[in-house]
C-alpha positions, 0 to 999 in steps of 0.5 A: 800257554798260561803266560800268553793268556795272562798277557792277552788279558793285561793287554785287553785291560790296558786297551779298554781303559785307554779307549774308555778314558777318552770321551767322544761326547765330553761335556764342559763349560768355559767362561768367555768374554763378550757382549753381543750376538756378533760376539756369540756368532764369532765365538761359536764359529771358532769353536766349530772350526776346531775338529772334534767339537760337536756343540758350542753354545755361548750365552750372552748374559752369562758368558757361559760356553757350553761344549760338547766335543770328542776328546779323541780329537781335541781338548779344552785347551785347543778350543780355548786357543781357537776362541782367543784367536778370534779376539775373545778372552777366556778365564785362562787365556787372553786374546792378543791385543792386536786381534782384540782391537780388530773385532767390531767396535761393538764387540770391545768387551774390555771397554767399560762404556761398550759393556754398559751400552750393552746393558740397556 
């Protein structure tokens, strides 16, 4: 009987630590390349299409993407893959050239002239 109580306690502790290890409101931020409000819309839409993302706000000036997501359903790597899949580079991942080249010419953030045009 004493062994059974110990087993139950150990199982409860393990279950509790696994449950608490995954945050349903995890916060993170990523650097994502883009230049305009069309980029903002595309980046945020890609994030929201990722199961578990609760909030995604990308800042045009700072390129910071602030996220709130459920770690039980997704992770940062998965979210980054969604962003890269619509043509936007992150610090850790690069969009395929054919995807990048298919976005609106106004949004071609790798082109110095396009970036300079958005500064005015």
